[in-house]
C-alpha positions in Angstrom: 9.2 -19.3 -46.9 10.2 -17.7 -43.6 7.5 -15.7 -41.9 8.2 -12.2 -40.8 7.7 -11.6 -37.0 4.5 -9.8 -36.0 4.7 -6.0 -35.6 4.5 -4.9 -32.0 1.5 -2.5 -31.7 3.0 0.8 -30.7 0.5 1.9 -28.1 1.4 5.0 -26.1 1.8 3.8 -22.4 0.1 7.1 -21.4 -3.6 6.9 -21.9 -4.5 10.5 -21.1 -2.2 13.5 -20.3 -3.7 16.6 -18.8 -1.0 19.2 -18.1 1.4 17.6 -15.5 -1.0 14.8 -14.8 -0.6 11.5 -16.8 -2.9 8.5 -16.6 -1.1 5.4 -17.7 -2.5 2.1 -18.9 -0.6 0.4 -16.1 -2.2 2.6 -13.4 -5.6 2.1 -15.1 -5.1 -1.7 -15.0 -4.6 -1.5 -11.2 -7.7 0.7 -10.8 -9.9 -1.6 -12.9 -8.6 -4.7 -11.2 -9.3 -3.4 -7.7 -12.7 -2.0 -8.6 -13.8 -5.1 -10.5 -12.4 -7.4 -7.8 -14.2 -5.4 -5.1 -17.5 -5.7 -6.9 -17.1 -9.5 -7.5 -16.0 -9.9 -3.8 -19.3 -8.3 -2.7 -21.2 -10.8 -4.8 -19.2 -13.7 -3.4 -19.8 -12.5 0.2 -23.5 -12.6 -0.4 -23.1 -16.1 -2.1 -21.3 -17.4 1.0 -23.7 -15.8 3.5 -22.9 -14.8 7.1 -19.7 -12.9 7.7 -17.8 -11.4 6.1 -20.8 -9.5 4.9 -20.8 -6.8 2.3 -20.0 -4.1 4.8 -16.9 -6.1 5.9 -15.8 -6.3 2.2 -16.2 -2.6 1.8 -13.7 -2.0 4.7 -11.4 -4.8 3.5 -10.8 -3.3 0.1 -8.8 -0.4 1.5 -6.6 -2.8 3.5 -6.0 -4.9 0.4 -5.2 -1.9 -1.7 -2.5 -0.8 0.7 -1.3 -4.4 0.8 -0.9 -4.6 -3.0 1.0 -1.3 -3.2 3.3 -1.7 -0.2 3.8 -5.4 -0.6 4.3 -5.2 -4.4 6.8 -2.4 -4.1 8.9 -3.7 -1.2 8.7 -7.2 -2.7 10.3 -5.9 -5.9 13.0 -4.0 -4.0 13.8 -7.1 -1.8 13.6 -9.8 -4.5 14.9 -8.1 -7.6 17.0 -4.9 -7.1 18.0 -4.7 -3.4 21.5 -3.5 -4.0 20.5 -0.7 -6.4 17.8 0.6 -4.0 20.2 0.4 -1.0 22.4 2.8 -2.9 19.5 5.2 -3.5 16.9 4.4 -0.8 14.7 7.3 -1.6 14.0 5.9 -5.0 11.9 3.2 -3.3 9.2 5.9 -3.0 9.3 6.7 -6.8 6.5 4.3 -7.7 5.7 6.0 -11.0 8.9 4.7 -12.4 7.7 1.1 -12.1 8.9 -1.9 -10.2 6.2 -4.0 -8.6 6.3 -7.7 -7.7 3.3 -9.9 -7.7 4.8 -12.2 -5.0 5.5 -9.2 -2.8 1.9 -7.9 -3.4 0.6 -11.4 -2.4 2.5 -11.2 0.9 1.1 -7.7 1.4 -2.4 -8.8 0.7 -2.1 -11.9 2.9 -0.8 -9.7 5.8 -3.7 -7.3 5.3 -6.3 -10.1 5.3 -4.8 -11.7 8.4 -4.8 -8.4 10.4 -8.3 -7.5 9.2 -9.7 -10.9 10.1 -8.0 -10.7 13.6 -9.2 -7.2 14.3 -12.8 -7.9 13.2 -13.0 -11.5 14.5 -13.8 -12.9 11.1 -13.0 -16.4 9.7 -9.6 -16.1 8.0 -10.0 -18.8 5.4 -13.5 -17.7 4.4 -12.2 -14.2 3.7 -9.3 -15.7 1.7 -11.7 -17.9 -0.3 -13.7 -14.8 -1.2 -10.7 -12.7 -2.2 -8.9 -15.4 -4.2 -11.2 -15.6 -7.2 -10.9 -11.8 -7.6 -7.1 -11.8 -8.0 -7.0 -13.1 -11.6 -9.0 -10.1 -12.7 -6.2 -7.8 -11.7 -3.6 -10.1 -13.1 -5.3 -10.2 -16.5 -5.4 -6.4 -16.8 -2.0 -6.0 -15.3 -0.4 -8.3 -17.8 -2.1 -6.6 -20.7 -0.7 -3.3 -19.4 2.8 -5.0 -19.3 2.3 -5.8 -23.0 1.2 -2.3 -23.9 4.3 -1.0 -22.1 6.5 -3.4 -24.1 8.1 -4.7 -20.9 8.7 -8.2 -19.4 9.0 -9.7 -22.9 9.7 -13.3 -23.7 12.7 -15.2 -24.9 13.9 -15.3 -28.5 11.8 -17.7 -30.7 10.9 -18.5 -34.3 7.2 -19.1 -33.4 4.9 -17.5 -36.1 3.3 -15.2 -33.5 6.7 -13.9 -32.3 7.2 -10.1 -32.0 10.1 -7.7 -32.0 9.7 -5.6 -28.9 11.1 -2.1 -28.7 14.2 -2.1 -26.5 14.7 -5.9 -26.8 16.9 -6.0 -29.8 16.1 -7.0 -33.4 15.2 -10.7 -32.7 11.5 -11.9 -32.4 10.4 -13.0 -29.0 7.5 -14.7 -27.2 4.8 -12.3 -26.2 5.0 -13.8 -22.7 2.9 -11.0 -21.2 -0.1 -12.4 -23.2 0.7 -15.9 -22.1 0.5 -14.8 -18.5 -2.7 -12.8 -19.1 -4.3 -16.0 -20.5 -3.1 -18.5 -17.9 -2.8 -16.4 -14.7 -5.8 -14.3 -15.6 -8.4 -15.8 -17.8 -7.9 -19.5 -17.3 -7.4 -19.3 -13.5 -10.4 -17.0 -13.2 -12.7 -19.4 -15.1 -11.5 -22.3 -12.9 -12.1 -20.5 -9.7 -15.5 -19.2 -10.8 -16.6 -22.7 -11.7 -15.5 -24.0 -8.3 -16.7 -21.2 -6.1 -20.2 -21.6 -7.5 -20.4 -25.2 -6.1 -21.8 -25.2 -2.6 -19.9 -28.4 -1.8 -16.6 -26.6 -2.6 -17.5 -23.4 -0.7 -18.1 -25.5 2.5 -14.5 -26.7 2.5 -12.8 -23.5 3.6 -9.4 -23.0 2.2 -10.0 -25.1 -0.9 -10.5 -22.1 -3.2 -7.5 -20.3 -1.8 -5.4 -23.5 -2.3 -6.5 -23.9 -5.9 -5.6 -20.3 -6.6 -2.1 -20.6 -5.1 -1.5 -23.9 -6.9 -2.9 -22.6 -10.2 -1.0 -19.4 -10.2 2.2 -21.0 -9.1 2.1 -23.6 -11.9 1.1 -21.0 -14.4 3.9 -18.7 -13.5 6.5 -21.5 -13.4 5.3 -22.6 -16.9 5.3 -19.1 -18.4 8.8 -18.4 -17.0 10.1 -21.0 -19.5 9.2 -18.5 -22.2 9.8 -15.2 -20.5 13.2 -13.6 -20.6 14.8 -13.5 -17.1 15.5 -10.0 -15.8 18.9 -8.9 -17.1 20.2 -7.9 -13.7 19.3 -11.4 -12.3 19.5 -13.9 -15.1 19.1 -17.5 -14.2 19.6 -18.5 -10.5 19.6 -21.7 -8.6 19.6 -24.8 -10.9 18.8 -22.6 -13.8 15.5 -21.3 -12.3 14.3 -17.8 -12.6 13.4 -15.6 -9.7 9.7 -15.9 -10.7 9.9 -19.7 -10.6 11.7 -19.8 -7.2 9.1 -17.5 -5.6 6.3 -19.6 -7.1 7.4 -22.9 -5.7 6.3 -22.1 -2.1 3.0 -21.0 -3.5 2.5 -24.5 -5.1 3.5 -26.1 -1.8 1.1 -24.0 0.3 -1.6 -24.5 -2.3 -1.4 -28.2 -2.1 -1.3 -28.2 1.7 -4.5 -26.1 1.8 -6.3 -28.3 -0.8 -5.4 -31.5 1.2 -6.5 -29.9 4.4 -9.9 -29.0 2.9 -10.4 -32.4 1.3 -9.3 -34.4 4.3 -11.5 -32.3 6.7 -14.0 -34.6 8.5 -17.4 -35.1 6.8 -18.4 -32.7 4.1 -16.8 -29.7 5.6 -19.8 -28.6 7.6 -17.8 -28.7 10.8 -15.6 -25.9 9.5 -16.7 -22.4 10.6 -18.7 -20.5 8.0 -19.8 -17.4 9.8 
């Protein structure tokens, strides 16, 4: 007997509406991710010791927030809908209509960390290793918000957990947003937490960042096999999606950072930790 597809839970994307002000699940996901990441980064700064200290992290959060928003928005414009935004450039500023790119946000955050480390004479890789384990927190809540919004759905499937998404036709599809929340969020967070609590790992600066980049890149490349490509892009070079193409450099940089940390002389004590 054929199983009926699961019913998509019709959750209002707007959590609270007070007059002209609307609080959406997606915006709440960003807020929770940034606040939770900030608190965890404070804990990791104390765990590492030295600098960056808690006061440095307090200042860094604002830089990272701007990096997420600016990088995420301009990354989406550049990677996904450049032609459309060139025709209406002012629409780039209309953030509340959606359109954010994780890979663009990553570039923005990376730039923010580099500038912050340079201005404050702080060890770049140590900051990166403190920030990296916090990123899956935001990814987890962000992908859940994508699911609530009924966007970024998966490809058509006959899997028993398939769902019919509003606006995606009548055929059941993979809930790929939940796959991403699980792999990019929960699994990657657990892996990084286990590693960062080992002193021998913390001494090898760049290793945690490398594992994050490699883990996210592989997770995203895998989930893209189940996620429906953006209709305005489709499949690109060699049948790859934009998400896969943008994730390949992450895998390469992640492997390079891991090898650099592992091949460092001795047990990594020679690397700067303050």
